[in-house]
NUSE-612624 format. One line per 2 residues: number of its first residue (from 1); their letters; for each residue x, y, z of N, C-alpha, C, O. Coordinates in nm, 3 decimals, padded with zeros to 5 digits. Example, Ala and Ser with C-alpha at 12.3 -4.5 7.8 and 13.67 -1.06 7.14 Angstrom:
BEGIN
1> as> 01.319:-00.569:00.780:01.230:-00.450:00.780:01.320:-00.330:00.780:01.424:-00.332:00.846 ~ 01.285:-00.225:00.708:01.367:-00.106:00.714:01.290:00.003:00.787:01.341:00.114:00.804 $
REM end
This chain:
BEGIN
1> md> 00.085:-00.119:00.000:00.000:00.000:00.000:00.088:00.124:00.000:00.171:00.141:00.090 ~ 00.072:00.209:-00.098:00.146:00.333:-00.105:00.079:00.434:-00.011:-00.038:00.467:-00.029 $
3> lk> 00.153:00.482:00.088:00.095:00.567:00.191:00.094:00.715:00.156:00.038:00.796:00.230 ~ 00.155:00.753:00.046:00.159:00.895:00.009:00.018:00.948:-00.014:-00.060:00.893:-00.091 $
5> qq> -00.012:01.055:00.056:-00.141:01.125:00.045:-00.260:01.043:00.097:-00.375:01.082:00.077 ~ -00.234:00.931:00.163:-00.342:00.857:00.224:-00.391:00.930:00.348:-00.311:00.989:00.421 $
7> av> -00.522:00.926:00.373:-00.580:00.987:00.492:-00.581:00.882:00.603:-00.646:00.778:00.590 ~ -00.509:00.910:00.711:-00.489:00.811:00.817:-00.540:00.867:00.950:-00.513:00.982:00.984 $
9> lv> -00.612:00.784:01.023:-00.662:00.819:01.156:-00.601:00.722:01.256:-00.621:00.601:01.246 ~ -00.528:00.775:01.354:-00.461:00.694:01.455:-00.515:00.731:01.593:-00.508:00.847:01.632 $
11> tg> -00.570:00.634:01.666:-00.618:00.661:01.801:-00.508:00.629:01.903:-00.415:00.553:01.875 ~ -00.521:00.689:02.020:-00.419:00.671:02.122:-00.286:00.729:02.079:-00.181:00.669:02.102 $
13> as> -00.290:00.846:02.016:-00.173:00.900:01.946:-00.087:00.994:02.030:00.011:01.047:01.979 ~ -00.119:01.014:02.155:-00.045:01.111:02.234:00.088:01.056:02.287:00.176:01.133:02.325 $
15> rg> 00.102:00.923:02.290:00.225:00.865:02.343:00.240:00.722:02.294:00.151:00.667:02.229 ~ 00.355:00.663:02.326:00.378:00.522:02.298:00.369:00.485:02.152:00.414:00.560:02.065 $
17> lg> 00.311:00.369:02.125:00.301:00.319:01.988:00.216:00.410:01.901:00.249:00.431:01.784 ~ 00.107:00.463:01.954:00.021:00.551:01.875:00.095:00.674:01.826:00.081:00.714:01.711 $
19> ra> 00.173:00.733:01.914:00.253:00.850:01.875:00.355:00.812:01.769:00.374:00.886:01.672 ~ 00.421:00.698:01.786:00.521:00.654:01.689:00.457:00.623:01.554:00.516:00.652:01.450 $
21> lm> 00.338:00.563:01.555:00.269:00.535:01.430:00.224:00.663:01.361:00.236:00.676:01.240 ~ 00.173:00.757:01.438:00.132:00.885:01.381:00.250:00.950:01.308:00.236:00.996:01.195 $
23> eg> 00.364:00.954:01.373:00.483:01.012:01.311:00.529:00.930:01.190:00.565:00.986:01.087 ~ 00.526:00.798:01.204:00.571:00.712:01.095:00.487:00.727:00.970:00.541:00.737:00.860 $
25> fa> 00.356:00.729:00.985:00.268:00.749:00.870:00.294:00.885:00.805:00.298:00.898:00.683 ~ 00.310:00.987:00.889:00.333:01.123:00.836:00.463:01.128:00.757:00.468:01.192:00.651 $
27> rk> 00.567:01.063:00.805:00.695:01.065:00.734:00.690:00.984:00.605:00.776:00.999:00.518 ~ 00.590:00.898:00.593:00.570:00.825:00.467:00.489:00.908:00.367:00.466:00.863:00.254 $
29> ga> 00.447:01.027:00.407:00.374:01.114:00.316:00.224:01.112:00.333:00.152:01.172:00.253 ~ 00.175:01.044:00.437:00.031:01.040:00.461:-00.017:01.168:00.529:00.062:01.241:00.589 $
31> rv> -00.145:01.193:00.517:-00.211:01.302:00.590:-00.275:01.239:00.713:-00.367:01.159:00.700 ~ -00.228:01.274:00.831:-00.259:01.199:00.952:-00.337:01.282:01.053:-00.307:01.399:01.077 $
33> vg> -00.437:01.219:01.112:-00.508:01.276:01.226:-00.480:01.187:01.346:-00.509:01.068:01.345 ~ -00.422:01.247:01.450:-00.399:01.176:01.575:-00.509:01.208:01.674:-00.551:01.323:01.688 $
35> va> -00.557:01.105:01.742:-00.668:01.121:01.837:-00.623:01.071:01.974:-00.557:00.967:01.985 ~ -00.658:01.145:02.078:-00.632:01.102:02.216:-00.725:01.180:02.308:-00.781:01.283:02.270 $
37> re> -00.739:01.130:02.429:-00.826:01.197:02.525:-00.763:01.325:02.579:-00.833:01.424:02.600 ~ -00.633:01.323:02.602:-00.565:01.435:02.667:-00.514:01.533:02.561:-00.416:01.507:02.493 $
39> ak> -00.582:01.646:02.550:-00.549:01.744:02.445:-00.408:01.798:02.460:-00.338:01.814:02.360 ~ -00.365:01.826:02.582:-00.232:01.884:02.604:-00.122:01.789:02.560:-00.028:01.829:02.491 $
41> al> -00.133:01.662:02.599:-00.033:01.563:02.561:-00.034:01.539:02.411:00.071:01.520:02.350 ~ -00.153:01.540:02.352:-00.163:01.518:02.207:-00.098:01.633:02.131:-00.026:01.610:02.034 $
43> ma> -00.123:01.756:02.173:-00.062:01.871:02.106:00.091:01.869:02.121:00.163:01.911:02.031 ~ 00.138:01.822:02.234:00.283:01.812:02.254:00.344:01.712:02.157:00.460:01.727:02.116 $
45> av> 00.267:01.610:02.118:00.316:01.512:02.022:00.307:01.563:01.879:00.393:01.533:01.796 ~ 00.204:01.640:01.849:00.177:01.685:01.713:00.258:01.809:01.674:00.304:01.819:01.561 $
47> tp> 00.275:01.902:01.767:00.336:02.031:01.735:00.473:02.020:01.669:00.496:02.087:01.568 ~ 00.567:01.939:01.721:00.699:01.931:01.655:00.692:01.870:01.516:00.775:01.902:01.430 $
49> lr> 00.595:01.784:01.491:00.580:01.726:01.358:00.528:01.830:01.259:00.574:01.837:01.145 ~ 00.434:01.909:01.304:00.381:02.016:01.218:00.489:02.120:01.190:00.492:02.179:01.082 $
51> ae> 00.577:02.143:01.287:00.686:02.239:01.268:00.782:02.193:01.159:00.851:02.275:01.098 ~ 00.786:02.064:01.135:00.869:02.009:01.027:00.799:02.015:00.891:00.858:01.982:00.788 $
53> gl> 00.673:02.056:00.894:00.597:02.062:00.769:00.520:01.936:00.738:00.467:01.921:00.628 ~ 00.513:01.844:00.835:00.438:01.720:00.813:00.288:01.745:00.828:00.246:01.830:00.907 $
55> av> 00.210:01.670:00.752:00.064:01.688:00.751:00.002:01.608:00.866:-00.048:01.497:00.846 ~ 00.006:01.665:00.986:-00.044:01.599:01.106:-00.141:01.692:01.177:-00.116:01.811:01.191 $
57> ha> -00.252:01.635:01.222:-00.355:01.711:01.293:-00.389:01.641:01.424:-00.367:01.521:01.439 ~ -00.443:01.717:01.518:-00.477:01.664:01.649:-00.626:01.683:01.678:-00.681:01.790:01.655 $
59> la> -00.689:01.576:01.727:-00.828:01.583:01.770:-00.840:01.518:01.908:-00.805:01.401:01.924 ~ -00.890:01.592:02.004:-00.905:01.540:02.140:-01.045:01.480:02.156:-01.144:01.553:02.171 $
61> yd> -01.052:01.349:02.153:-01.177:01.276:02.172:-01.149:01.149:02.252:-01.037:01.098:02.251 ~ -01.250:01.099:02.320:-01.243:00.973:02.392:-01.313:00.866:02.309:-01.435:00.871:02.294 $
63> vg> -01.238:00.770:02.256:-01.300:00.668:02.171:-01.391:00.575:02.250:-01.467:00.498:02.192 ~ -01.383:00.580:02.383:-01.472:00.501:02.464:-01.608:00.566:02.484:-01.697:00.508:02.547 $
65> dk> -01.625:00.686:02.431:-01.751:00.760:02.441:-01.828:00.743:02.311:-01.788:00.794:02.207 ~ -01.939:00.672:02.317:-02.018:00.645:02.197:-02.057:00.773:02.124:-02.056:00.777:02.001 $
67> qa> -02.091:00.877:02.200:-02.138:01.001:02.139:-02.026:01.077:02.067:-02.053:01.170:01.991 ~ -01.901:01.039:02.091:-01.788:01.111:02.031:-01.751:01.058:01.892:-01.681:01.126:01.817 $
69> iy> -01.798:00.940:01.857:-01.746:00.871:01.738:-01.776:00.947:01.609:-01.685:00.975:01.531 ~ -01.902:00.980:01.584:-01.934:01.046:01.457:-01.881:01.188:01.450:-01.836:01.229:01.343 $
71> pl> -01.884:01.267:01.559:-01.816:01.397:01.554:-01.666:01.382:01.527:-01.608:01.463:01.454 ~ -01.603:01.280:01.584:-01.461:01.256:01.562:-01.434:01.228:01.414:-01.347:01.291:01.353 $
73> vg> -01.509:01.134:01.356:-01.489:01.099:01.216:-01.522:01.217:01.125:-01.453:01.239:01.025 ~ -01.626:01.293:01.158:-01.659:01.409:01.078:-01.549:01.513:01.080:-01.515:01.571:00.976 $
75> aa> -01.492:01.537:01.198:-01.384:01.635:01.209:-01.260:01.588:01.136:-01.193:01.667:01.069 ~ -01.229:01.459:01.147:-01.112:01.403:01.078:-01.128:01.413:00.927:-01.034:01.448:00.856 $
77> ta> -01.248:01.382:00.879:-01.275:01.388:00.735:-01.263:01.531:00.683:-01.215:01.554:00.572 ~ -01.307:01.627:00.763:-01.295:01.768:00.724:-01.148:01.810:00.713:-01.115:01.897:00.633 $
79> lv> -01.062:01.749:00.791:-00.921:01.784:00.791:-00.841:01.716:00.680:-00.759:01.781:00.615 ~ -00.866:01.587:00.656:-00.781:01.512:00.563:-00.857:01.438:00.454:-00.796:01.376:00.367 $
81> gp> -00.990:01.445:00.457:-01.070:01.372:00.359:-01.114:01.237:00.414:-01.079:01.202:00.527 ~ -01.189:01.160:00.336:-01.236:01.028:00.380:-01.120:00.940:00.426:-01.015:00.935:00.361 $
83> vd> -01.139:00.872:00.537:-01.031:00.792:00.598:-00.997:00.672:00.510:-01.085:00.592:00.475 ~ -00.869:00.659:00.476:-00.818:00.545:00.401:-00.762:00.437:00.493:-00.773:00.317:00.464 $
85> vl> -00.703:00.480:00.603:-00.643:00.387:00.700:-00.687:00.427:00.840:-00.665:00.540:00.884 ~ -00.751:00.334:00.909:-00.790:00.353:01.048:-00.703:00.264:01.135:-00.699:00.142:01.116 $
87> vn> -00.635:00.324:01.231:-00.553:00.246:01.324:-00.618:00.254:01.462:-00.613:00.357:01.529 ~ -00.678:00.143:01.504:-00.741:00.134:01.636:-00.635:00.091:01.737:-00.616:-00.028:01.764 $
89> na> -00.568:00.191:01.793:-00.457:00.165:01.884:-00.492:00.196:02.029:-00.436:00.134:02.120 ~ -00.582:00.289:02.053:-00.614:00.331:02.189:-00.662:00.213:02.274:-00.748:00.136:02.232 $
91> si> -00.604:00.199:02.392:-00.641:00.090:02.483:-00.622:00.134:02.627:-00.544:00.225:02.655 ~ -00.695:00.069:02.717:-00.673:00.088:02.860:-00.663:-00.049:02.926:-00.716:-00.148:02.875 $
93> lg> -00.594:-00.053:03.040:-00.578:-00.178:03.115:-00.693:-00.204:03.209:-00.725:-00.320:03.238 ~ -00.755:-00.098:03.258:-00.843:-00.111:03.372:-00.764:-00.078:03.497:-00.659:-00.015:03.487 $
95> pt> -00.812:-00.117:03.614:-00.744:-00.082:03.739:-00.603:-00.140:03.746:-00.579:-00.252:03.701 ~ -00.512:-00.064:03.803:-00.378:-00.114:03.834:-00.348:-00.085:03.981:-00.392:00.017:04.033 $
97> pl> -00.273:-00.174:04.049:-00.221:-00.303:04.001:-00.333:-00.393:03.948:-00.446:-00.390:03.997 ~ -00.297:-00.472:03.847:-00.397:-00.555:03.781:-00.459:-00.655:03.880:-00.386:-00.731:03.944 $
99> pl> -00.592:-00.656:03.893:-00.657:-00.747:03.988:-00.693:-00.882:03.925:-00.699:-00.895:03.803 ~ -00.717:-00.981:04.011:-00.776:-01.105:03.965:-00.918:-01.077:03.916:-00.980:-00.979:03.957 $
101> ll> -00.967:-01.163:03.828:-01.104:-01.144:03.779:-01.205:-01.142:03.892:-01.302:-01.066:03.889 ~ -01.182:-01.226:03.994:-01.274:-01.230:04.107:-01.282:-01.096:04.180:-01.382:-01.065:04.244 $
103> dt> -01.176:-01.019:04.169:-01.171:-00.890:04.237:-01.196:-00.772:04.143:-01.181:-00.657:04.184 ~ -01.233:-00.800:04.019:-01.254:-00.695:03.920:-01.401:-00.654:03.918:-01.490:-00.737:03.900 $
105> ac> -01.425:-00.526:03.935:-01.563:-00.476:03.933:-01.621:-00.485:03.792:-01.550:-00.465:03.694 ~ -01.749:-00.514:03.784:-01.817:-00.521:03.654:-01.802:-00.389:03.579:-01.786:-00.388:03.457 $
107> ed> -01.807:-00.278:03.651:-01.795:-00.147:03.588:-01.657:-00.128:03.524:-01.645:-00.063:03.421 ~ -01.554:-00.187:03.586:-01.420:-00.176:03.529:-01.407:-00.258:03.401:-01.344:-00.213:03.305 $
109> vs> -01.467:-00.377:03.400:-01.467:-00.458:03.278:-01.542:-00.385:03.168:-01.498:-00.382:03.053 ~ -01.654:-00.326:03.202:-01.734:-00.252:03.105:-01.655:-00.137:03.044:-01.662:-00.114:02.923 $
111> qv> -01.580:-00.064:03.127:-01.502:00.049:03.077:-01.392:00.002:02.982:-01.368:00.066:02.880 ~ -01.325:-00.108:03.016:-01.221:-00.162:02.928:-01.280:-00.203:02.794:-01.221:-00.176:02.690 $
113> le> -01.396:-00.266:02.796:-01.460:-00.308:02.672:-01.505:-00.187:02.589:-01.499:-00.191:02.466 ~ -01.550:-00.082:02.654:-01.592:00.038:02.581:-01.478:00.096:02.499:-01.497:00.135:02.384 $
115> vn> -01.359:00.101:02.558:-01.244:00.161:02.490:-01.178:00.062:02.394:-01.151:00.097:02.279 ~ -01.152:-00.059:02.440:-01.070:-00.154:02.364:-01.146:-00.232:02.258:-01.086:-00.280:02.162 $
117> ll> -01.277:-00.245:02.274:-01.357:-00.324:02.180:-01.464:-00.240:02.110:-01.469:-00.235:01.988 ~ -01.549:-00.176:02.188:-01.659:-00.102:02.127:-01.610:00.024:02.056:-01.668:00.065:01.955 $
119> gp> -01.504:00.084:02.107:-01.447:00.199:02.036:-01.403:00.162:01.896:-01.444:00.227:01.800 ~ -01.319:00.058:01.881:-01.280:00.014:01.746:-01.399:-00.030:01.660:-01.401:-00.004:01.540 $
121> fr> -01.497:-00.097:01.722:-01.615:-00.137:01.645:-01.688:-00.016:01.589:-01.722:-00.011:01.471 ~ -01.711:00.082:01.676:-01.786:00.200:01.633:-01.710:00.281:01.529:-01.769:00.330:01.433 $
123> ls> -01.579:00.296:01.549:-01.500:00.371:01.451:-01.496:00.298:01.318:-01.508:00.360:01.212 ~ -01.478:00.166:01.322:-01.476:00.088:01.198:-01.609:00.102:01.125:-01.613:00.119:01.003 $
125> ka> -01.716:00.093:01.200:-01.850:00.106:01.141:-01.869:00.244:01.078:-01.933:00.257:00.974 ~ -01.811:00.346:01.143:-01.828:00.483:01.094:-01.750:00.511:00.966:-01.790:00.598:00.888 $
127> va> -01.639:00.439:00.943:-01.557:00.468:00.824:-01.566:00.360:00.717:-01.533:00.386:00.601 ~ -01.611:00.241:00.752:-01.607:00.129:00.657:-01.700:00.150:00.538:-01.668:00.109:00.426 $
129> gs> -01.814:00.213:00.560:-01.907:00.235:00.449:-01.844:00.317:00.338:-01.856:00.283:00.220 ~ -01.777:00.424:00.374:-01.708:00.508:00.276:-01.597:00.430:00.207:-01.575:00.444:00.086 $
131> mv> -01.526:00.347:00.284:-01.421:00.265:00.225:-01.477:00.169:00.120:-01.420:00.152:00.012 ~ -01.589:00.108:00.152:-01.652:00.013:00.059:-01.694:00.084:-00.069:-01.673:00.033:-00.179 $
133> lr> -01.753:00.202:-00.055:-01.795:00.278:-00.172:-01.677:00.313:-00.262:-01.691:00.317:-00.385 ~ -01.562:00.340:-00.201:-01.443:00.375:-00.278:-01.364:00.252:-00.322:-01.271:00.263:-00.402 $
135> gr> -01.401:00.135:-00.269:-01.336:00.011:-00.309:-01.197:-00.009:-00.253:-01.118:-00.085:-00.308 ~ -01.165:00.059:-00.143:-01.032:00.046:-00.083:-01.035:00.099:00.060:-01.118:00.182:00.097 $
137> gl> -00.942:00.048:00.140:-00.929:00.095:00.277:-00.866:-00.012:00.364:-00.865:-00.130:00.329 ~ -00.814:00.031:00.478:-00.749:-00.060:00.572:-00.787:-00.021:00.713:-00.779:00.095:00.752 $
139> vl> -00.829:-00.121:00.790:-00.851:-00.104:00.934:-00.749:-00.191:01.005:-00.746:-00.313:00.988 ~ -00.665:-00.127:01.086:-00.558:-00.197:01.156:-00.590:-00.195:01.305:-00.592:-00.089:01.368 $
141> ni> -00.614:-00.313:01.361:-00.648:-00.324:01.503:-00.525:-00.372:01.581:-00.471:-00.479:01.552 ~ -00.483:-00.293:01.678:-00.367:-00.329:01.759:-00.413:-00.421:01.873:-00.495:-00.383:01.956 $
143> ts> -00.357:-00.542:01.874:-00.399:-00.642:01.970:-00.285:-00.672:02.068:-00.201:-00.585:02.093 ~ -00.281:-00.792:02.122:-00.183:-00.826:02.226:-00.173:-00.977:02.238:-00.264:-01.051:02.200 $
145> da> -00.058:-01.023:02.292:-00.048:-01.167:02.319:-00.145:-01.208:02.429:-00.174:-01.327:02.445 ~ -00.195:-01.111:02.506:-00.296:-01.140:02.608:-00.428:-01.185:02.545:-00.515:-01.237:02.614 $
147> av> -00.442:-01.165:02.413:-00.562:-01.212:02.344:-00.561:-01.363:02.322:-00.666:-01.424:02.307 ~ -00.441:-01.422:02.320:-00.430:-01.565:02.288:-00.372:-01.646:02.404:-00.379:-01.769:02.402 $
149> sa> -00.315:-01.580:02.503:-00.261:-01.648:02.621:-00.334:-01.598:02.745:-00.358:-01.479:02.760 ~ -00.369:-01.692:02.833:-00.446:-01.657:02.953:-00.352:-01.620:03.067:-00.308:-01.707:03.143 $
151> yp> -00.321:-01.491:03.079:-00.235:-01.443:03.186:-00.318:-01.405:03.308:-00.412:-01.327:03.295 ~ -00.285:-01.459:03.425:-00.356:-01.417:03.546:-00.346:-01.266:03.565:-00.240:-01.207:03.542 $
153> rw> -00.454:-01.206:03.607:-00.466:-01.063:03.636:-00.480:-00.976:03.511:-00.495:-00.854:03.523 ~ -00.475:-01.035:03.393:-00.494:-00.958:03.271:-00.634:-00.983:03.213:-00.656:-00.966:03.093 $
155> ga> -00.728:-01.023:03.297:-00.858:-01.068:03.251:-00.935:-00.972:03.164:-00.967:-01.006:03.050 ~ -00.964:-00.852:03.214:-01.046:-00.757:03.137:-00.976:-00.719:03.008:-01.038:-00.717:02.902 $
157> yg> -00.848:-00.689:03.016:-00.771:-00.651:02.898:-00.763:-00.766:02.798:-00.785:-00.747:02.679 ~ -00.732:-00.887:02.848:-00.720:-01.003:02.760:-00.850:-01.036:02.689:-00.851:-01.067:02.570 $
159> vs> -00.960:-01.029:02.762:-01.091:-01.054:02.702:-01.121:-00.952:02.592:-01.172:-00.987:02.486 ~ -01.089:-00.826:02.619:-01.117:-00.721:02.520:-01.036:-00.742:02.392:-01.086:-00.720:02.282 $
161> ka> -00.910:-00.783:02.407:-00.825:-00.803:02.290:-00.862:-00.931:02.215:-00.854:-00.935:02.092 ~ -00.902:-01.035:02.286:-00.949:-01.157:02.219:-01.073:-01.127:02.135:-01.086:-01.172:02.021 $
163> al> -01.163:-01.049:02.193:-01.284:-01.011:02.119:-01.250:-00.922:02.001:-01.311:-00.935:01.894 ~ -01.153:-00.832:02.018:-01.113:-00.744:01.908:-01.057:-00.826:01.792:-01.083:-00.794:01.676 $
165> eh> -00.979:-00.929:01.822:-00.924:-01.012:01.714:-01.035:-01.084:01.638:-01.030:-01.093:01.516 ~ -01.134:-01.136:01.710:-01.243:-01.205:01.640:-01.329:-01.105:01.563:-01.380:-01.136:01.456 $
167> lt> -01.345:-00.987:01.619:-01.416:-00.881:01.546:-01.344:-00.852:01.415:-01.409:-00.833:01.312 ~ -01.212:-00.850:01.418:-01.133:-00.828:01.297:-01.164:-00.934:01.192:-01.182:-00.904:01.074 $
169> ri> -01.168:-01.059:01.235:-01.195:-01.170:01.141:-01.336:-01.162:01.084:-01.357:-01.189:00.965 ~ -01.432:-01.125:01.168:-01.571:-01.117:01.119:-01.585:-01.002:01.019:-01.646:-01.019:00.913 $
171> wa> -01.529:-00.885:01.052:-01.532:-00.774:00.957:-01.468:-00.817:00.824:-01.522:-00.788:00.717 ~ -01.355:-00.886:00.833:-01.285:-00.929:00.711:-01.371:-01.022:00.628:-01.375:-01.011:00.505 $
173> ae> -01.440:-01.115:00.695:-01.527:-01.209:00.623:-01.644:-01.138:00.558:-01.681:-01.168:00.444 ~ -01.702:-01.042:00.629:-01.818:-00.972:00.575:-01.782:-00.875:00.463:-01.864:-00.847:00.376 $
175> le> -01.660:-00.823:00.466:-01.618:-00.726:00.364:-01.528:-00.788:00.258:-01.466:-00.716:00.180 ~ -01.522:-00.919:00.254:-01.439:-00.987:00.154:-01.482:-00.946:00.013:-01.600:-00.945:-00.020 $
177> gs> -01.384:-00.911:-00.069:-01.411:-00.872:-00.207:-01.446:-00.725:-00.225:-01.468:-00.679:-00.337 ~ -01.452:-00.651:-00.114:-01.490:-00.509:-00.121:-01.372:-00.417:-00.147:-01.389:-00.300:-00.182 $
179> gv> -01.250:-00.470:-00.128:-01.132:-00.386:-00.137:-01.089:-00.331:-00.002:-00.986:-00.265:00.008 ~ -01.166:-00.359:00.102:-01.135:-00.314:00.237:-01.071:-00.429:00.315:-01.127:-00.539:00.321 $
181> rl> -00.954:-00.403:00.374:-00.885:-00.507:00.450:-00.890:-00.475:00.600:-00.889:-00.359:00.641 ~ -00.895:-00.581:00.679:-00.888:-00.571:00.825:-00.772:-00.657:00.872:-00.763:-00.774:00.837 $
183> la> -00.682:-00.600:00.952:-00.567:-00.673:01.004:-00.557:-00.652:01.154:-00.589:-00.545:01.205 ~ -00.511:-00.755:01.225:-00.482:-00.745:01.368:-00.332:-00.762:01.386:-00.272:-00.855:01.332 $
185> vd> -00.271:-00.673:01.460:-00.126:-00.677:01.480:-00.093:-00.675:01.629:-00.136:-00.587:01.702 ~ -00.015:-00.773:01.671:00.035:-00.780:01.808:00.172:-00.713:01.809:00.267:-00.765:01.750 $
187> pg> 00.186:-00.598:01.876:00.313:-00.527:01.873:00.420:-00.586:01.963:00.538:-00.552:01.950 ~ 00.380:-00.676:02.054:00.476:-00.730:02.149:00.498:-00.637:02.267:00.434:-00.532:02.276 $
189> dm> 00.588:-00.675:02.357:00.615:-00.596:02.477:00.700:-00.474:02.442:00.806:-00.486:02.381 ~ 00.652:-00.357:02.482:00.721:-00.231:02.449:00.745:-00.149:02.574:00.678:-00.166:02.675 $
191> dt> 00.840:-00.060:02.565:00.869:00.034:02.673:00.771:00.150:02.664:00.799:00.253:02.605 ~ 00.654:00.130:02.725:00.549:00.231:02.723:00.495:00.252:02.864:00.522:00.172:02.955 $
193> rm> 00.420:00.358:02.882:00.360:00.384:03.013:00.263:00.274:03.051:00.254:00.236:03.168 ~ 00.189:00.223:02.953:00.094:00.117:02.984:00.167:-00.007:03.036:00.122:-00.070:03.132 $
195> hr> 00.279:-00.041:02.972:00.354:-00.158:03.018:00.410:-00.135:03.158:00.410:-00.226:03.241 ~ 00.457:-00.013:03.185:00.509:00.018:03.319:00.398:00.013:03.423:00.421:-00.030:03.536 $
197> da> 00.279:00.058:03.386:00.166:00.052:03.480:00.130:-00.092:03.514:00.094:-00.124:03.627 ~ 00.139:-00.179:03.413:00.102:-00.319:03.432:00.211:-00.398:03.502:00.183:-00.478:03.592 $
199> lp> 00.335:-00.376:03.461:00.449:-00.453:03.511:00.562:-00.358:03.548:00.659:-00.345:03.473 ~ 00.552:-00.291:03.661:00.648:-00.186:03.695:00.789:-00.236:03.724:00.883:-00.157:03.722 $
201> dv> 00.805:-00.366:03.751:00.937:-00.418:03.787:01.019:-00.466:03.667:01.133:-00.507:03.685 ~ 00.963:-00.462:03.547:01.035:-00.509:03.429:01.140:-00.407:03.387:01.115:-00.287:03.387 $
203> dp> 01.258:-00.456:03.352:01.366:-00.371:03.306:01.332:-00.315:03.167:01.317:-00.393:03.073 ~ 01.321:-00.182:03.153:01.287:-00.123:03.022:01.385:-00.161:02.912:01.348:-00.164:02.795 $
205> at> 01.508:-00.191:02.949:01.609:-00.225:02.849:01.577:-00.356:02.778:01.631:-00.384:02.671 ~ 01.489:-00.437:02.838:01.452:-00.565:02.776:01.332:-00.551:02.683:01.291:-00.649:02.620 $
207> la> 01.278:-00.431:02.673:01.156:-00.409:02.595:01.186:-00.338:02.464:01.284:-00.264:02.454 ~ 01.102:-00.361:02.365:01.117:-00.295:02.235:01.078:-00.148:02.245:00.993:-00.110:02.325 $
209> rp> 01.143:-00.067:02.164:01.107:00.073:02.155:00.985:00.089:02.064:00.978:00.025:01.960 ~ 00.889:00.174:02.102:00.770:00.193:02.017:00.804:00.234:01.874:00.736:00.193:01.780 $
211> ea> 00.910:00.314:01.857:00.947:00.359:01.723:00.990:00.242:01.635:00.959:00.238:01.516 ~ 01.062:00.146:01.694:01.105:00.029:01.618:00.986:-00.058:01.580:00.980:-00.112:01.470 $
213> va> 00.892:-00.072:01.673:00.772:-00.152:01.645:00.687:-00.083:01.538:00.634:-00.149:01.449 ~ 00.675:00.048:01.548:00.597:00.122:01.448:00.655:00.103:01.309:00.580:00.088:01.212 $
215> ar> 00.788:00.102:01.297:00.851:00.081:01.166:00.815:-00.056:01.110:00.793:-00.070:00.990 ~ 00.807:-00.156:01.194:00.770:-00.290:01.148:00.623:-00.294:01.105:00.587:-00.358:01.006 $
217> il> 00.539:-00.225:01.180:00.397:-00.223:01.145:00.376:-00.149:01.013:00.294:-00.191:00.931 ~ 00.449:-00.042:00.992:00.439:00.030:00.865:00.485:-00.057:00.749:00.428:-00.051:00.640 $
219> al> 00.587:-00.139:00.772:00.631:-00.232:00.667:00.520:-00.331:00.634:00.501:-00.367:00.517 ~ 00.446:-00.375:00.735:00.333:-00.465:00.713:00.223:-00.396:00.634:00.168:-00.454:00.540 $
221> ve> 00.192:-00.272:00.671:00.087:-00.197:00.601:00.122:-00.179:00.454:00.034:-00.185:00.368 ~ 00.249:-00.156:00.425:00.292:-00.133:00.287:00.302:-00.262:00.207:00.306:-00.259:00.084 $
223> ak> 00.306:-00.376:00.276:00.318:-00.504:00.206:00.192:-00.534:00.126:00.081:-00.498:00.167 ~ 00.209:-00.599:00.013:00.095:-00.628:-00.075:00.035:-00.767:-00.048:-00.071:-00.800:-00.103 $
225> da> 00.101:-00.848:00.036:00.056:-00.985:00.057:-00.007:-01.006:00.195:-00.023:-01.120:00.238 ~ -00.044:-00.898:00.264:-00.109:-00.909:00.394:-00.259:-00.934:00.371:-00.334:-00.842:00.338 $
227> vs> -00.300:-01.058:00.390:-00.438:-01.098:00.360:-00.533:-01.052:00.469:-00.503:-01.065:00.588 ~ -00.646:-00.999:00.430:-00.745:-00.948:00.524:-00.788:-01.057:00.622:-00.809:-01.172:00.585 $
229> gq> -00.800:-01.016:00.749:-00.844:-01.107:00.853:-00.731:-01.174:00.928:-00.754:-01.241:01.029 ~ -00.608:-01.157:00.881:-00.495:-01.224:00.944:-00.450:-01.152:01.071:-00.472:-01.033:01.091 $
231> rf> -00.385:-01.232:01.157:-00.321:-01.180:01.278:-00.171:-01.184:01.256:-00.116:-01.286:01.214 ~ -00.104:-01.074:01.286:00.040:-01.066:01.266:00.109:-01.029:01.397:00.051:-00.963:01.483 $
233> ea> 00.233:-01.073:01.410:00.318:-01.032:01.521:00.424:-00.939:01.463:00.499:-00.976:01.373 ~ 00.430:-00.817:01.516:00.519:-00.715:01.460:00.665:-00.761:01.461:00.741:-00.725:01.372 $
235> ak> 00.704:-00.838:01.562:00.844:-00.881:01.575:00.889:-00.968:01.460:01.009:-00.984:01.437 ~ 00.795:-01.026:01.387:00.828:-01.116:01.277:00.836:-01.043:01.143:00.860:-01.105:01.039 $
237> we> 00.817:-00.910:01.145:00.826:-00.831:01.023:00.950:-00.744:01.028:00.979:-00.683:01.130 ~ 01.022:-00.738:00.919:01.139:-00.652:00.910:01.095:-00.511:00.873:01.011:-00.491:00.786 $
239> aa> 01.154:-00.414:00.941:01.122:-00.274:00.909:01.182:-00.238:00.774:01.292:-00.282:00.740 ~ 01.108:-00.158:00.698:01.155:-00.116:00.567:01.275:-00.024:00.583:01.330:00.023:00.483 $
REM end
């Protein structure tokens, strides 16, 4: 996929992998909208990129808020045109330290699902129709090894990511032949605030840098043989 002049929407773009992906897409020549809840942090990520002349915009929205989805997509479309690539990266862990499922409040599970599952569903639904009409588009869902391995204390997060992966496969099956692809990518363990919140005792030197992972994901996006509905591990892709 040639990313030049593609309209890209990246959620969770104020830090970590989302920030690295926002920058990576922009440096490939895409017109990018970064979305995050915290406006100040998002502007801090976007401002230096805009100073370089890159086509990057910031929108402060909470993807876990159902009422925010269509205003978000409308604002993004006004800035860069109909979305060609949607990156559902925004995620939350729920309470930390991570509790056992028996100790997890129903409200906390609900909040995790709103952000990690229903947010991507609603955003995909909001942009997929336009993609189908144009006969092209990509929805990239950022998942986790917690979706396929049962880690104690990762219950709410793991359930949300497992559901997100199956949602990816169902979307892919329903949109087969439309020109719209859905991919799930596991970025692996990274040196991010989320990882530190979950596992504060892990040595950051043993973790991948978000920028390196973003480069691998961009290589996957640009590849022509990434079949819709597949699950990929970023560590198995070489950065371009």
